[in-house]
C-alpha positions in Angstrom: 36.0 82.9 88.9 37.3 85.9 90.8 41.0 86.3 91.5 42.0 85.3 95.0 43.7 87.8 97.2 47.0 87.6 99.0 45.1 87.4 102.3 43.1 84.4 101.0 46.3 82.6 99.9 47.9 83.3 103.3 44.8 82.1 105.1 44.9 78.8 103.2 48.5 78.3 104.1 47.6 79.1 107.7 44.9 76.5 107.6 47.5 73.8 106.7 49.9 75.1 109.3 47.2 75.0 112.0 46.0 71.6 111.1 42.6 72.9 110.0 42.8 71.9 106.4 44.5 69.1 104.6 47.3 69.8 102.0 45.1 68.2 99.3 42.2 70.5 100.1 44.3 73.6 99.8 46.1 72.3 96.7 42.8 71.5 95.0 41.7 75.1 95.7 44.9 76.6 94.3 44.8 74.2 91.3 41.4 75.6 90.2 43.2 78.9 89.4 46.5 77.5 88.2 45.0 74.9 85.9 42.3 77.2 84.4 42.3 77.5 80.6 42.7 81.2 80.9 43.9 82.1 84.4 42.8 85.6 85.4 45.3 86.1 88.1 47.0 89.4 87.4 48.9 89.9 90.7 52.3 88.1 90.3 52.6 87.6 94.1 49.2 85.9 94.2 50.1 83.7 91.2 53.4 82.7 92.9 51.5 81.7 96.0 48.9 79.7 94.0 51.6 77.8 92.1 53.3 77.0 95.4 50.1 75.9 97.2 48.9 73.9 94.2 52.0 71.7 94.5 52.0 71.4 98.2 50.4 68.0 98.2 53.0 66.4 95.9 54.6 63.3 97.2 58.2 62.1 96.7 57.3 58.6 97.9 54.0 56.8 98.7 54.1 58.0 102.3 56.2 61.2 102.2 55.5 64.7 100.9 57.9 66.6 98.7 57.4 69.8 100.8 57.4 69.8 104.6 55.2 71.8 106.9 58.4 73.5 108.1 59.1 74.6 104.5 55.6 76.1 104.2 56.1 77.9 107.5 59.4 79.3 106.3 57.9 80.2 102.9 55.0 82.1 104.6 57.3 83.9 107.0 59.7 84.8 104.2 56.8 86.2 102.1 55.5 88.2 105.0 58.9 89.6 105.9 59.5 90.6 102.2 56.1 92.1 101.7 55.3 93.2 105.2 53.5 96.5 104.3 51.3 94.8 101.7 50.4 91.9 103.9 49.4 94.2 106.7 47.1 96.2 104.5 45.5 93.1 103.1 44.9 91.5 106.5 43.1 94.6 108.0 
């Protein structure tokens, strides 16, 4: 399994934010990497994104998610602001 890129992780987050993918779908994708016996994700930023996305479908009650869409939006914006140059180069 090839290591995902920052751009792929951000795209998955965008899919949730735009209503084009369910939380569970993106979480399942991220969990494939996070739960692997020997995860081959060398980039710490990618790993951090995968861990966050893998838990984005967690519920704190039967009909309420632990993390809100607004939190995901803030998280993505914060990441992009902190890593602006790297994100720009990955998205081109």
